Jmol script that loads the backbone (N, CA, C; Angstrom):
load data "model"
ATOM      1  N   UNK A   1      -5.352   6.912  -3.604  1.00  0.00           N
ATOM      2  CA  UNK A   1      -5.020   6.293  -4.863  1.00  0.00           C
ATOM      3  C   UNK A   1      -4.194   5.052  -4.576  1.00  0.00           C
ATOM      4  N   UNK A   2      -4.383   4.055  -5.393  1.00  0.00           N
ATOM      5  CA  UNK A   2      -3.501   2.899  -5.361  1.00  0.00           C
ATOM      6  C   UNK A   2      -3.024   2.641  -6.779  1.00  0.00           C
ATOM      7  N   UNK A   3      -1.789   2.227  -6.887  1.00  0.00           N
ATOM      8  CA  UNK A   3      -1.210   1.867  -8.179  1.00  0.00           C
ATOM      9  C   UNK A   3      -0.543   0.517  -7.996  1.00  0.00           C
ATOM     10  N   UNK A   4      -0.963  -0.453  -8.791  1.00  0.00           N
ATOM     11  CA  UNK A   4      -0.375  -1.792  -8.728  1.00  0.00           C
ATOM     12  C   UNK A   4       0.657  -1.918  -9.834  1.00  0.00           C
ATOM     13  N   UNK A   5       1.877  -2.217  -9.423  1.00  0.00           N
ATOM     14  CA  UNK A   5       2.997  -2.377 -10.337  1.00  0.00           C
ATOM     15  C   UNK A   5       3.396  -3.852 -10.359  1.00  0.00           C
ATOM     16  N   UNK A   6       3.368  -4.470 -11.526  1.00  0.00           N
ATOM     17  CA  UNK A   6       3.842  -5.844 -11.687  1.00  0.00           C
ATOM     18  C   UNK A   6       5.089  -5.792 -12.560  1.00  0.00           C
ATOM     19  N   UNK A   7       6.213  -6.092 -11.947  1.00  0.00           N
ATOM     20  CA  UNK A   7       7.499  -5.929 -12.624  1.00  0.00           C
ATOM     21  C   UNK A   7       8.229  -7.266 -12.691  1.00  0.00           C
ATOM     22  N   UNK A   8       9.264  -7.288 -13.495  1.00  0.00           N
ATOM     23  CA  UNK A   8      10.162  -8.442 -13.532  1.00  0.00           C
ATOM     24  C   UNK A   8      10.933  -8.447 -12.213  1.00  0.00           C
ATOM     25  N   UNK A   9      10.816  -9.512 -11.423  1.00  0.00           N
ATOM     26  CA  UNK A   9      11.488  -9.544 -10.121  1.00  0.00           C
ATOM     27  C   UNK A   9      12.997  -9.321 -10.197  1.00  0.00           C
ATOM     28  N   UNK A  10      13.614  -9.642 -11.323  1.00  0.00           N
ATOM     29  CA  UNK A  10      15.052  -9.424 -11.469  1.00  0.00           C
ATOM     30  C   UNK A  10      15.405  -7.937 -11.494  1.00  0.00           C
ATOM     31  N   UNK A  11      14.411  -7.088 -11.730  1.00  0.00           N
ATOM     32  CA  UNK A  11      14.630  -5.641 -11.812  1.00  0.00           C
ATOM     33  C   UNK A  11      14.189  -4.921 -10.543  1.00  0.00           C
ATOM     34  N   UNK A  12      14.035  -5.646  -9.459  1.00  0.00           N
ATOM     35  CA  UNK A  12      13.481  -5.093  -8.224  1.00  0.00           C
ATOM     36  C   UNK A  12      14.215  -3.829  -7.758  1.00  0.00           C
ATOM     37  N   UNK A  13      15.524  -3.897  -7.598  1.00  0.00           N
ATOM     38  CA  UNK A  13      16.268  -2.748  -7.066  1.00  0.00           C
ATOM     39  C   UNK A  13      16.223  -1.525  -7.981  1.00  0.00           C
ATOM     40  N   UNK A  14      16.460  -1.660  -9.283  1.00  0.00           N
ATOM     41  CA  UNK A  14      16.347  -0.469 -10.139  1.00  0.00           C
ATOM     42  C   UNK A  14      14.927   0.100 -10.163  1.00  0.00           C
ATOM     43  N   UNK A  15      13.923  -0.789 -10.105  1.00  0.00           N
ATOM     44  CA  UNK A  15      12.540  -0.327 -10.052  1.00  0.00           C
ATOM     45  C   UNK A  15      12.300   0.498  -8.788  1.00  0.00           C
ATOM     46  N   UNK A  16      12.745  -0.021  -7.650  1.00  0.00           N
ATOM     47  CA  UNK A  16      12.544   0.693  -6.388  1.00  0.00           C
ATOM     48  C   UNK A  16      13.223   2.057  -6.406  1.00  0.00           C
ATOM     49  N   UNK A  17      14.421   2.131  -6.939  1.00  0.00           N
ATOM     50  CA  UNK A  17      15.120   3.412  -7.030  1.00  0.00           C
ATOM     51  C   UNK A  17      14.337   4.392  -7.898  1.00  0.00           C
ATOM     52  N   UNK A  18      13.836   3.909  -9.036  1.00  0.00           N
ATOM     53  CA  UNK A  18      13.070   4.774  -9.936  1.00  0.00           C
ATOM     54  C   UNK A  18      11.761   5.213  -9.291  1.00  0.00           C
ATOM     55  N   UNK A  19      11.098   4.314  -8.590  1.00  0.00           N
ATOM     56  CA  UNK A  19       9.820   4.659  -7.977  1.00  0.00           C
ATOM     57  C   UNK A  19      10.001   5.640  -6.822  1.00  0.00           C
ATOM     58  N   UNK A  20      11.067   5.500  -6.044  1.00  0.00           N
ATOM     59  CA  UNK A  20      11.321   6.461  -4.963  1.00  0.00           C
ATOM     60  C   UNK A  20      11.514   7.854  -5.539  1.00  0.00           C
ATOM     61  N   UNK A  21      12.179   7.956  -6.676  1.00  0.00           N
ATOM     62  CA  UNK A  21      12.347   9.250  -7.338  1.00  0.00           C
ATOM     63  C   UNK A  21      10.996   9.784  -7.809  1.00  0.00           C
ATOM     64  N   UNK A  22      10.181   8.913  -8.364  1.00  0.00           N
ATOM     65  CA  UNK A  22       8.845   9.291  -8.838  1.00  0.00           C
ATOM     66  C   UNK A  22       7.954   9.718  -7.669  1.00  0.00           C
ATOM     67  N   UNK A  23       8.146   9.121  -6.502  1.00  0.00           N
ATOM     68  CA  UNK A  23       7.359   9.473  -5.316  1.00  0.00           C
ATOM     69  C   UNK A  23       7.596  10.932  -4.912  1.00  0.00           C
ATOM     70  N   UNK A  24       8.797  11.421  -5.107  1.00  0.00           N
ATOM     71  CA  UNK A  24       9.075  12.832  -4.792  1.00  0.00           C
ATOM     72  C   UNK A  24       8.181  13.752  -5.629  1.00  0.00           C
ATOM     73  N   UNK A  25       7.975  13.380  -6.897  1.00  0.00           N
ATOM     74  CA  UNK A  25       7.085  14.152  -7.767  1.00  0.00           C
ATOM     75  C   UNK A  25       5.659  14.119  -7.223  1.00  0.00           C
ATOM     76  N   UNK A  26       5.202  12.962  -6.814  1.00  0.00           N
ATOM     77  CA  UNK A  26       3.839  12.847  -6.276  1.00  0.00           C
ATOM     78  C   UNK A  26       3.679  13.751  -5.048  1.00  0.00           C
ATOM     79  N   UNK A  27       4.663  13.725  -4.179  1.00  0.00           N
ATOM     80  CA  UNK A  27       4.592  14.563  -2.973  1.00  0.00           C
ATOM     81  C   UNK A  27       4.616  16.050  -3.330  1.00  0.00           C
ATOM     82  N   UNK A  28       5.445  16.403  -4.275  1.00  0.00           N
ATOM     83  CA  UNK A  28       5.519  17.799  -4.719  1.00  0.00           C
ATOM     84  C   UNK A  28       4.152  18.268  -5.223  1.00  0.00           C
ATOM     85  N   UNK A  29       3.425  17.370  -5.847  1.00  0.00           N
ATOM     86  CA  UNK A  29       2.127  17.721  -6.416  1.00  0.00           C
ATOM     87  C   UNK A  29       0.972  17.545  -5.437  1.00  0.00           C
ATOM     88  N   UNK A  30       1.262  17.373  -4.153  1.00  0.00           N
ATOM     89  CA  UNK A  30       0.217  17.380  -3.153  1.00  0.00           C
ATOM     90  C   UNK A  30      -0.107  16.047  -2.509  1.00  0.00           C
ATOM     91  N   UNK A  31       0.524  14.973  -2.940  1.00  0.00           N
ATOM     92  CA  UNK A  31       0.262  13.677  -2.314  1.00  0.00           C
ATOM     93  C   UNK A  31       0.907  13.645  -0.930  1.00  0.00           C
ATOM     94  N   UNK A  32       0.253  12.973  -0.018  1.00  0.00           N
ATOM     95  CA  UNK A  32       0.824  12.767   1.309  1.00  0.00           C
ATOM     96  C   UNK A  32       0.533  11.337   1.735  1.00  0.00           C
ATOM     97  N   UNK A  33       1.137  10.929   2.808  1.00  0.00           N
ATOM     98  CA  UNK A  33       0.984   9.556   3.298  1.00  0.00           C
ATOM     99  C   UNK A  33       1.288   8.542   2.191  1.00  0.00           C
ATOM    100  N   UNK A  34       2.383   8.782   1.462  1.00  0.00           N
ATOM    101  CA  UNK A  34       2.814   7.897   0.384  1.00  0.00           C
ATOM    102  C   UNK A  34       3.432   6.645   0.987  1.00  0.00           C
ATOM    103  N   UNK A  35       3.105   5.482   0.441  1.00  0.00           N
ATOM    104  CA  UNK A  35       3.695   4.225   0.921  1.00  0.00           C
ATOM    105  C   UNK A  35       3.797   3.239  -0.234  1.00  0.00           C
ATOM    106  N   UNK A  36       4.694   2.288  -0.061  1.00  0.00           N
ATOM    107  CA  UNK A  36       4.869   1.234  -1.048  1.00  0.00           C
ATOM    108  C   UNK A  36       4.870  -0.103  -0.322  1.00  0.00           C
ATOM    109  N   UNK A  37       4.115  -1.057  -0.866  1.00  0.00           N
ATOM    110  CA  UNK A  37       3.993  -2.383  -0.279  1.00  0.00           C
ATOM    111  C   UNK A  37       4.401  -3.424  -1.310  1.00  0.00           C
ATOM    112  N   UNK A  38       5.072  -4.460  -0.828  1.00  0.00           N
ATOM    113  CA  UNK A  38       5.512  -5.560  -1.693  1.00  0.00           C
ATOM    114  C   UNK A  38       4.733  -6.809  -1.297  1.00  0.00           C
ATOM    115  N   UNK A  39       4.241  -7.535  -2.284  1.00  0.00           N
ATOM    116  CA  UNK A  39       3.461  -8.744  -2.040  1.00  0.00           C
ATOM    117  C   UNK A  39       4.417  -9.926  -1.872  1.00  0.00           C
ATOM    118  N   UNK A  40       4.518 -10.489  -0.668  1.00  0.00           N
ATOM    119  CA  UNK A  40       5.438 -11.609  -0.468  1.00  0.00           C
ATOM    120  C   UNK A  40       4.967 -12.897  -1.136  1.00  0.00           C
ATOM    121  N   UNK A  41       3.704 -12.951  -1.535  1.00  0.00           N
ATOM    122  CA  UNK A  41       3.161 -14.153  -2.179  1.00  0.00           C
ATOM    123  C   UNK A  41       3.292 -14.113  -3.697  1.00  0.00           C
ATOM    124  N   UNK A  42       3.638 -12.952  -4.263  1.00  0.00           N
ATOM    125  CA  UNK A  42       3.755 -12.820  -5.716  1.00  0.00           C
ATOM    126  C   UNK A  42       4.962 -11.955  -6.051  1.00  0.00           C
ATOM    127  N   UNK A  43       6.043 -12.575  -6.460  1.00  0.00           N
ATOM    128  CA  UNK A  43       7.258 -11.837  -6.818  1.00  0.00           C
ATOM    129  C   UNK A  43       6.956 -10.778  -7.866  1.00  0.00           C
ATOM    130  N   UNK A  44       7.474  -9.596  -7.625  1.00  0.00           N
ATOM    131  CA  UNK A  44       7.347  -8.522  -8.598  1.00  0.00           C
ATOM    132  C   UNK A  44       6.076  -7.699  -8.480  1.00  0.00           C
ATOM    133  N   UNK A  45       5.235  -7.994  -7.510  1.00  0.00           N
ATOM    134  CA  UNK A  45       3.986  -7.229  -7.339  1.00  0.00           C
ATOM    135  C   UNK A  45       4.156  -6.215  -6.207  1.00  0.00           C
ATOM    136  N   UNK A  46       3.942  -4.946  -6.551  1.00  0.00           N
ATOM    137  CA  UNK A  46       4.053  -3.847  -5.595  1.00  0.00           C
ATOM    138  C   UNK A  46       2.778  -3.016  -5.660  1.00  0.00           C
ATOM    139  N   UNK A  47       2.358  -2.518  -4.501  1.00  0.00           N
ATOM    140  CA  UNK A  47       1.210  -1.626  -4.434  1.00  0.00           C
ATOM    141  C   UNK A  47       1.679  -0.299  -3.846  1.00  0.00           C
ATOM    142  N   UNK A  48       1.523   0.755  -4.622  1.00  0.00           N
ATOM    143  CA  UNK A  48       1.848   2.105  -4.190  1.00  0.00           C
ATOM    144  C   UNK A  48       0.546   2.765  -3.739  1.00  0.00           C
ATOM    145  N   UNK A  49       0.582   3.452  -2.609  1.00  0.00           N
ATOM    146  CA  UNK A  49      -0.599   4.171  -2.137  1.00  0.00           C
ATOM    147  C   UNK A  49      -0.209   5.592  -1.778  1.00  0.00           C
ATOM    148  N   UNK A  50      -1.132   6.499  -1.984  1.00  0.00           N
ATOM    149  CA  UNK A  50      -0.930   7.868  -1.533  1.00  0.00           C
ATOM    150  C   UNK A  50      -2.279   8.567  -1.461  1.00  0.00           C
ATOM    151  N   UNK A  51      -2.319   9.594  -0.654  1.00  0.00           N
ATOM    152  CA  UNK A  51      -3.540  10.371  -0.451  1.00  0.00           C
ATOM    153  C   UNK A  51      -3.335  11.790  -0.955  1.00  0.00           C
ATOM    154  N   UNK A  52      -4.426  12.402  -1.379  1.00  0.00           N
ATOM    155  CA  UNK A  52      -4.445  13.832  -1.688  1.00  0.00           C
ATOM    156  C   UNK A  52      -5.598  14.445  -0.894  1.00  0.00           C
ATOM    157  N   UNK A  53      -5.576  15.755  -0.740  1.00  0.00           N
ATOM    158  CA  UNK A  53      -6.609  16.422   0.052  1.00  0.00           C
ATOM    159  C   UNK A  53      -8.004  16.280  -0.538  1.00  0.00           C
ATOM    160  N   UNK A  54      -8.078  16.197  -1.867  1.00  0.00           N
ATOM    161  CA  UNK A  54      -9.391  16.107  -2.516  1.00  0.00           C
ATOM    162  C   UNK A  54      -9.226  15.563  -3.929  1.00  0.00           C
ATOM    163  N   UNK A  55     -10.351  15.192  -4.504  1.00  0.00           N
ATOM    164  CA  UNK A  55     -10.351  14.734  -5.898  1.00  0.00           C
ATOM    165  C   UNK A  55      -9.899  15.887  -6.801  1.00  0.00           C
ATOM    166  N   UNK A  56     -10.348  17.099  -6.493  1.00  0.00           N
ATOM    167  CA  UNK A  56      -9.955  18.261  -7.283  1.00  0.00           C
ATOM    168  C   UNK A  56      -8.441  18.473  -7.231  1.00  0.00           C
ATOM    169  N   UNK A  57      -7.851  18.302  -6.060  1.00  0.00           N
ATOM    170  CA  UNK A  57      -6.393  18.421  -5.935  1.00  0.00           C
ATOM    171  C   UNK A  57      -5.683  17.372  -6.787  1.00  0.00           C
ATOM    172  N   UNK A  58      -6.223  16.165  -6.818  1.00  0.00           N
ATOM    173  CA  UNK A  58      -5.639  15.110  -7.652  1.00  0.00           C
ATOM    174  C   UNK A  58      -5.709  15.499  -9.130  1.00  0.00           C
ATOM    175  N   UNK A  59      -6.846  16.015  -9.562  1.00  0.00           N
ATOM    176  CA  UNK A  59      -6.984  16.428 -10.963  1.00  0.00           C
ATOM    177  C   UNK A  59      -6.029  17.569 -11.301  1.00  0.00           C
ATOM    178  N   UNK A  60      -5.849  18.492 -10.374  1.00  0.00           N
ATOM    179  CA  UNK A  60      -4.910  19.596 -10.600  1.00  0.00           C
ATOM    180  C   UNK A  60      -3.479  19.085 -10.753  1.00  0.00           C
ATOM    181  N   UNK A  61      -3.140  18.046 -10.017  1.00  0.00           N
ATOM    182  CA  UNK A  61      -1.791  17.480 -10.125  1.00  0.00           C
ATOM    183  C   UNK A  61      -1.520  16.996 -11.542  1.00  0.00           C
ATOM    184  N   UNK A  62      -2.539  16.473 -12.205  1.00  0.00           N
ATOM    185  CA  UNK A  62      -2.370  16.033 -13.595  1.00  0.00           C
ATOM    186  C   UNK A  62      -2.040  17.212 -14.513  1.00  0.00           C
ATOM    187  N   UNK A  63      -2.531  18.386 -14.173  1.00  0.00           N
ATOM    188  CA  UNK A  63      -2.271  19.576 -14.984  1.00  0.00           C
ATOM    189  C   UNK A  63      -0.866  20.133 -14.770  1.00  0.00           C
ATOM    190  N   UNK A  64      -0.218  19.759 -13.655  1.00  0.00           N
ATOM    191  CA  UNK A  64       1.105  20.297 -13.326  1.00  0.00           C
ATOM    192  C   UNK A  64       2.255  19.392 -13.790  1.00  0.00           C
ATOM    193  N   UNK A  65       1.967  18.374 -14.565  1.00  0.00           N
ATOM    194  CA  UNK A  65       3.004  17.433 -14.990  1.00  0.00           C
ATOM    195  C   UNK A  65       3.985  18.127 -15.928  1.00  0.00           C
ATOM    196  N   UNK A  66       5.258  17.994 -15.611  1.00  0.00           N
ATOM    197  CA  UNK A  66       6.315  18.589 -16.438  1.00  0.00           C
ATOM    198  C   UNK A  66       6.921  17.520 -17.340  1.00  0.00           C
ATOM    199  N   UNK A  67       7.763  17.953 -18.268  1.00  0.00           N
ATOM    200  CA  UNK A  67       8.464  16.985 -19.125  1.00  0.00           C
ATOM    201  C   UNK A  67       9.361  16.074 -18.291  1.00  0.00           C
ATOM    202  N   UNK A  68       9.992  16.629 -17.266  1.00  0.00           N
ATOM    203  CA  UNK A  68      10.837  15.814 -16.379  1.00  0.00           C
ATOM    204  C   UNK A  68       9.987  14.767 -15.650  1.00  0.00           C
ATOM    205  N   UNK A  69       8.766  15.145 -15.256  1.00  0.00           N
ATOM    206  CA  UNK A  69       7.858  14.200 -14.606  1.00  0.00           C
ATOM    207  C   UNK A  69       7.504  13.056 -15.549  1.00  0.00           C
ATOM    208  N   UNK A  70       7.219  13.395 -16.796  1.00  0.00           N
ATOM    209  CA  UNK A  70       6.887  12.355 -17.788  1.00  0.00           C
ATOM    210  C   UNK A  70       8.053  11.391 -17.978  1.00  0.00           C
ATOM    211  N   UNK A  71       9.249  11.920 -17.989  1.00  0.00           N
ATOM    212  CA  UNK A  71      10.433  11.084 -18.133  1.00  0.00           C
ATOM    213  C   UNK A  71      10.574  10.131 -16.949  1.00  0.00           C
ATOM    214  N   UNK A  72      10.372  10.638 -15.727  1.00  0.00           N
ATOM    215  CA  UNK A  72      10.428   9.771 -14.536  1.00  0.00           C
ATOM    216  C   UNK A  72       9.383   8.665 -14.615  1.00  0.00           C
ATOM    217  N   UNK A  73       8.182   9.023 -15.052  1.00  0.00           N
ATOM    218  CA  UNK A  73       7.127   8.012 -15.177  1.00  0.00           C
ATOM    219  C   UNK A  73       7.496   6.955 -16.219  1.00  0.00           C
ATOM    220  N   UNK A  74       8.063   7.369 -17.337  1.00  0.00           N
ATOM    221  CA  UNK A  74       8.486   6.421 -18.371  1.00  0.00           C
ATOM    222  C   UNK A  74       9.553   5.473 -17.831  1.00  0.00           C
ATOM    223  N   UNK A  75      10.469   5.995 -17.023  1.00  0.00           N
ATOM    224  CA  UNK A  75      11.523   5.159 -16.444  1.00  0.00           C
ATOM    225  C   UNK A  75      10.912   4.094 -15.544  1.00  0.00           C
ATOM    226  N   UNK A  76       9.938   4.485 -14.710  1.00  0.00           N
ATOM    227  CA  UNK A  76       9.291   3.514 -13.821  1.00  0.00           C
ATOM    228  C   UNK A  76       8.516   2.487 -14.640  1.00  0.00           C
ATOM    229  N   UNK A  77       7.792   2.942 -15.646  1.00  0.00           N
ATOM    230  CA  UNK A  77       6.957   2.036 -16.442  1.00  0.00           C
ATOM    231  C   UNK A  77       7.763   1.022 -17.253  1.00  0.00           C
ATOM    232  N   UNK A  78       9.014   1.313 -17.531  1.00  0.00           N
ATOM    233  CA  UNK A  78       9.805   0.370 -18.340  1.00  0.00           C
ATOM    234  C   UNK A  78      10.024  -0.960 -17.615  1.00  0.00           C
ATOM    235  N   UNK A  79       9.817  -0.986 -16.300  1.00  0.00           N
ATOM    236  CA  UNK A  79       9.987  -2.218 -15.526  1.00  0.00           C
ATOM    237  C   UNK A  79       8.745  -3.097 -15.529  1.00  0.00           C
ATOM    238  N   UNK A  80       7.626  -2.580 -16.020  1.00  0.00           N
ATOM    239  CA  UNK A  80       6.372  -3.336 -16.005  1.00  0.00           C
ATOM    240  C   UNK A  80       6.426  -4.522 -16.950  1.00  0.00           C
ATOM    241  N   UNK A  81       5.855  -5.635 -16.519  1.00  0.00           N
ATOM    242  CA  UNK A  81       5.792  -6.804 -17.395  1.00  0.00           C
ATOM    243  C   UNK A  81       4.501  -6.828 -18.204  1.00  0.00           C
ATOM    244  N   UNK A  82       3.479  -6.083 -17.759  1.00  0.00           N
ATOM    245  CA  UNK A  82       2.205  -6.118 -18.459  1.00  0.00           C
ATOM    246  C   UNK A  82       1.836  -4.801 -19.132  1.00  0.00           C
ATOM    247  N   UNK A  83       2.765  -3.868 -19.219  1.00  0.00           N
ATOM    248  CA  UNK A  83       2.552  -2.644 -19.972  1.00  0.00           C
ATOM    249  C   UNK A  83       2.024  -1.441 -19.217  1.00  0.00           C
ATOM    250  N   UNK A  84       1.014  -1.631 -18.391  1.00  0.00           N
ATOM    251  CA  UNK A  84       0.437  -0.492 -17.667  1.00  0.00           C
ATOM    252  C   UNK A  84       0.147  -0.888 -16.222  1.00  0.00           C
ATOM    253  N   UNK A  85       0.335   0.064 -15.293  1.00  0.00           N
ATOM    254  CA  UNK A  85      -0.025  -0.239 -13.910  1.00  0.00           C
ATOM    255  C   UNK A  85      -1.548  -0.158 -13.752  1.00  0.00           C
ATOM    256  N   UNK A  86      -2.049  -0.880 -12.772  1.00  0.00           N
ATOM    257  CA  UNK A  86      -3.488  -0.811 -12.479  1.00  0.00           C
ATOM    258  C   UNK A  86      -3.677   0.283 -11.439  1.00  0.00           C
ATOM    259  N   UNK A  87      -4.430   1.312 -11.814  1.00  0.00           N
ATOM    260  CA  UNK A  87      -4.665   2.446 -10.928  1.00  0.00           C
ATOM    261  C   UNK A  87      -6.092   2.414 -10.418  1.00  0.00           C
ATOM    262  N   UNK A  88      -6.241   2.653  -9.125  1.00  0.00           N
ATOM    263  CA  UNK A  88      -7.559   2.712  -8.510  1.00  0.00           C
ATOM    264  C   UNK A  88      -7.690   4.041  -7.779  1.00  0.00           C
ATOM    265  N   UNK A  89      -8.790   4.727  -8.026  1.00  0.00           N
ATOM    266  CA  UNK A  89      -9.081   5.988  -7.349  1.00  0.00           C
ATOM    267  C   UNK A  89     -10.215   5.744  -6.366  1.00  0.00           C
ATOM    268  N   UNK A  90      -9.969   6.023  -5.108  1.00  0.00           N
ATOM    269  CA  UNK A  90     -10.972   5.859  -4.069  1.00  0.00           C
ATOM    270  C   UNK A  90     -11.192   7.205  -3.386  1.00  0.00           C
ATOM    271  N   UNK A  91     -12.420   7.507  -3.079  1.00  0.00           N
ATOM    272  CA  UNK A  91     -12.765   8.773  -2.426  1.00  0.00           C
ATOM    273  C   UNK A  91     -13.359   8.457  -1.062  1.00  0.00           C
ATOM    274  N   UNK A  92     -12.862   9.152  -0.032  1.00  0.00           N
ATOM    275  CA  UNK A  92     -13.340   8.937   1.318  1.00  0.00           C
ATOM    276  C   UNK A  92     -14.836   9.211   1.436  1.00  0.00           C
ATOM    277  N   UNK A  93     -15.484   8.429   2.274  1.00  0.00           N
ATOM    278  CA  UNK A  93     -16.925   8.565   2.484  1.00  0.00           C
ATOM    279  C   UNK A  93     -17.167   8.944   3.940  1.00  0.00           C
ATOM    280  N   UNK A  94     -18.053   9.892   4.139  1.00  0.00           N
ATOM    281  CA  UNK A  94     -18.436  10.323   5.487  1.00  0.00           C
ATOM    282  C   UNK A  94     -19.916  10.033   5.698  1.00  0.00           C
ATOM    283  N   UNK A  95     -20.349   9.722   6.897  1.00  0.00           N
ATOM    284  CA  UNK A  95     -21.741   9.348   7.120  1.00  0.00           C
ATOM    285  C   UNK A  95     -22.733  10.493   6.927  1.00  0.00           C
ATOM    286  N   UNK A  96     -22.282  11.728   6.887  1.00  0.00           N
ATOM    287  CA  UNK A  96     -23.208  12.873   6.757  1.00  0.00           C
ATOM    288  C   UNK A  96     -23.526  13.142   5.320  1.00  0.00           C
TER     289      UNK A  96
END
end "model"
wireframe off; spacefill off
backbone 0.3
color backbone group
């Protein structure tokens, strides 16, 4: 999964703190190899990436969302300048 976050650059540090907290939720729900990248050519642009074992595991994570999880997500989203992050779901391909 990739999530593109475009935030107000003046809010960089509070955004990072909120996203690190949100990352713990993702890991709890089965995400691994979580990483965050910052675009040096575009202030305020961050790309979050993480993997899950399967598409089914990712869908199950959506079912396990708690009220506290929703609150963490709302806190992270308040830093967005365009309202919603761009999410991309990619599934690994094998030659067989």
